C-alpha positions as CSV (number, residue, x, y, z in Angstrom):
1,M,-40.2,65.4,44.9
2,E,-44.4,65.3,43.6
3,S,-46.8,66.8,46.1
4,S,-49.9,64.5,46.9
5,L,-52.0,68.1,46.8
6,P,-54.2,67.9,44.1
7,D,-53.8,70.4,41.3
8,S,-50.6,70.8,43.4
9,T,-46.0,71.3,42.4
10,I,-42.9,72.2,44.5
11,F,-41.9,73.4,40.9
12,Y,-42.6,76.4,39.1
13,L,-40.0,79.0,36.7
14,Y,-38.4,81.6,37.7
15,N,-40.5,84.4,36.5
16,D,-43.6,83.2,38.6
17,L,-42.7,84.0,42.2
18,H,-44.7,87.2,42.5
19,P,-45.9,88.7,45.9
20,G,-50.4,87.5,45.4
21,K,-49.1,84.3,43.9
22,K,-50.9,81.6,44.5
23,M,-49.3,77.9,44.7
24,K,-50.9,74.5,46.5
25,I,-47.5,73.5,47.9
26,L,-46.8,70.4,50.9
27,F,-44.2,70.9,52.8
28,T,-42.9,66.9,53.8
29,D,-39.8,65.8,55.3
30,G,-38.9,62.3,54.8
31,G,-39.8,60.8,57.1
32,T,-37.5,57.9,59.1
33,K,-37.0,54.2,58.0
34,Y,-37.1,51.8,60.0
35,F,-34.6,47.8,60.5
36,A,-37.1,45.4,60.7
37,L,-38.1,45.4,56.9
38,E,-39.0,42.7,55.0
39,V,-36.1,42.7,52.4
40,N,-38.5,42.5,48.8
41,S,-41.1,45.5,50.5
42,K,-41.9,48.5,49.6
43,E,-40.0,49.9,51.9
44,A,-36.6,47.9,51.1
45,Q,-37.1,49.0,47.9
46,I,-37.1,53.0,48.6
47,I,-34.0,52.1,50.4
48,R,-32.2,50.6,47.9
49,E,-32.8,53.2,45.8
50,E,-32.5,56.1,48.0
51,I,-28.5,54.2,48.2
52,G,-28.6,53.7,43.7
53,G,-28.3,57.3,44.2
54,C,-25.3,58.3,45.7
55,E,-23.7,56.2,43.3
56,E,-24.8,56.9,40.5
57,P,-22.6,59.4,38.5
58,N,-22.8,63.2,38.8
59,M,-24.9,65.6,36.7
60,E,-23.5,67.6,34.6
61,G,-22.4,71.3,37.0
62,E,-23.0,69.3,40.5
63,E,-20.4,67.9,42.7
64,K,-22.3,65.6,45.2
65,Y,-21.8,63.1,48.4
66,C,-23.8,61.2,50.4
67,A,-23.3,61.9,54.3
68,T,-23.4,59.5,56.4
69,S,-22.3,61.6,59.9
70,L,-22.7,65.5,61.5
71,A,-19.3,65.2,61.1
72,S,-19.1,64.7,57.0
73,L,-21.9,66.3,56.3
74,I,-20.1,69.9,57.8
75,D,-17.6,68.9,56.0
76,F,-18.1,68.9,52.5
77,N,-20.1,72.2,53.4
78,V,-16.9,73.5,54.9
79,E,-14.1,72.4,51.8
80,R,-16.6,74.0,49.6
81,L,-17.9,77.3,50.8
82,G,-15.2,77.4,53.5
83,Q,-15.4,78.4,57.3
84,N,-18.2,81.4,57.4
85,I,-21.3,79.2,56.7
86,R,-25.0,79.1,57.7
87,V,-27.3,76.1,57.0
88,L,-31.3,77.4,55.9
89,S,-34.3,75.2,55.9
90,T,-38.1,75.7,54.8
91,E,-40.2,75.9,58.0
92,A,-43.2,73.2,58.9
93,G,-46.0,73.8,57.0
94,K,-49.1,72.1,56.0
95,M,-50.7,70.7,53.3
96,Q,-52.5,73.9,52.2
97,E,-52.4,77.1,49.3
98,Y,-49.9,79.7,50.2
99,T,-50.0,83.1,49.0
100,V,-46.5,84.6,48.3
101,S,-47.3,87.5,50.4
102,A,-43.7,89.6,50.0
103,R,-41.0,89.8,47.7
104,T,-38.7,86.6,47.9
105,R,-35.4,87.3,49.5
106,L,-31.9,86.5,47.8
107,I,-30.2,84.3,50.5
108,G,-27.2,82.6,47.8
109,D,-26.3,82.1,44.2
110,D,-23.8,79.5,43.0
111,K,-22.1,78.6,45.6
112,A,-24.2,76.8,48.1
113,A,-25.1,72.9,48.8
114,A,-28.3,71.2,49.3
115,C,-28.7,68.3,51.7
116,H,-31.9,66.0,51.3
117,K,-32.7,63.9,54.4
118,M,-32.6,60.4,52.8
119,R,-35.1,57.1,53.7
120,Y,-32.7,55.4,55.0
121,P,-32.6,53.4,58.5
122,Y,-30.5,55.9,60.0
123,A,-28.8,59.5,59.1
124,V,-27.5,60.1,55.9
125,H,-27.8,63.2,53.6
126,Y,-27.6,63.2,49.9
127,C,-25.6,66.5,48.9
128,H,-24.6,68.7,46.5
129,V,-23.6,71.6,44.8
130,I,-24.8,72.3,41.3
131,A,-23.8,75.0,38.7
132,D,-26.3,78.6,37.6
133,T,-28.6,78.0,40.8
134,E,-29.8,80.8,43.4
135,I,-31.2,80.1,46.3
136,D,-34.0,82.4,47.4
137,E,-35.9,82.8,50.8
138,V,-40.0,82.5,50.2
139,P,-42.9,84.4,52.7
140,L,-45.8,82.2,52.5
141,V,-49.5,82.8,54.9
142,G,-50.9,79.8,54.4
143,A,-54.6,79.8,53.9
144,D,-55.9,79.0,57.3
145,G,-52.8,82.7,57.8
146,A,-49.9,80.3,58.9
147,K,-47.0,82.3,58.1
148,V,-44.0,80.5,55.9
149,K,-40.5,81.0,55.3
150,A,-40.5,78.5,52.3
151,V,-36.8,78.1,50.8
152,T,-36.5,76.8,47.2
153,V,-33.7,76.5,44.8
154,C,-33.8,77.8,41.2
155,H,-31.8,75.8,38.5
156,L,-31.2,78.7,36.0
157,N,-30.1,76.3,33.2
158,T,-31.8,73.1,33.0
159,S,-30.5,71.9,29.8
160,A,-28.2,69.3,30.3
161,W,-31.2,68.0,33.0
162,S,-32.7,64.4,30.9
163,P,-36.2,65.4,29.2
164,D,-38.0,62.9,31.4
165,H,-36.9,64.8,35.0
166,M,-40.5,65.1,36.6
167,A,-40.0,69.5,36.8
168,F,-40.6,69.4,33.1
169,Q,-43.6,66.5,33.3
170,A,-45.1,68.4,36.3
171,L,-44.4,72.3,34.4
172,K,-44.6,70.8,30.9
173,I,-41.7,72.1,29.1
174,K,-38.7,71.0,27.7
175,P,-35.6,71.4,29.2
176,G,-33.7,74.5,29.5
177,P,-35.4,77.7,31.6
178,A,-34.8,78.0,34.7
179,V,-36.2,75.3,36.9
180,C,-37.1,75.7,41.1
181,H,-38.5,74.0,43.4
182,F,-39.6,74.6,47.2
183,L,-36.9,72.7,49.7
184,N,-39.2,69.8,52.1
185,S,-38.0,70.9,55.6
186,D,-35.5,68.4,56.2
187,T,-33.5,69.6,53.3
188,L,-30.5,71.9,54.5
189,V,-29.7,74.3,52.1
190,W,-25.5,76.0,53.1
191,V,-24.5,78.9,51.8
192,P,-21.4,80.8,53.2
193,E,-22.2,84.0,55.2
194,K,-22.3,87.7,53.5
């Protein structure tokens, strides 16, 4: 989740996002891995870690599922959010500084699911519903003038999170405050249609 752009991050505090705010952001996708991997290679280790995340216990207030097909991906979200839902994602953007060009738009709260594409040889999505969240769409303008609509998730209560979570390290804070983060362009966010 850390950006490779120097002095940049995908994390920010809840009240930090307002028109005129400048942030260095790299919107990436997880990429695709293929089956021709050496057993002890870095790529094989990444795959082991990714699948290990599916088997870890849920965080407090989290319900998760690793979807291995399009049908199971849709079923997970329909079961939790109902039949009338829509899916959103961040538009792809290149590595540069972005400025928030207008007010953010609330597109979902509490009842939302995020499905992150995992780095795996075939399509696996790590889907989870986390309590006390807010989903916003943020209009951004890049230094080169490119416009990007980014989707962010704000976790309104982080008191139960591990103090070692990378968000706290990036923001230099302790668990508790609301923490938000931009989503990569290959993450799908599902919300009930209003």
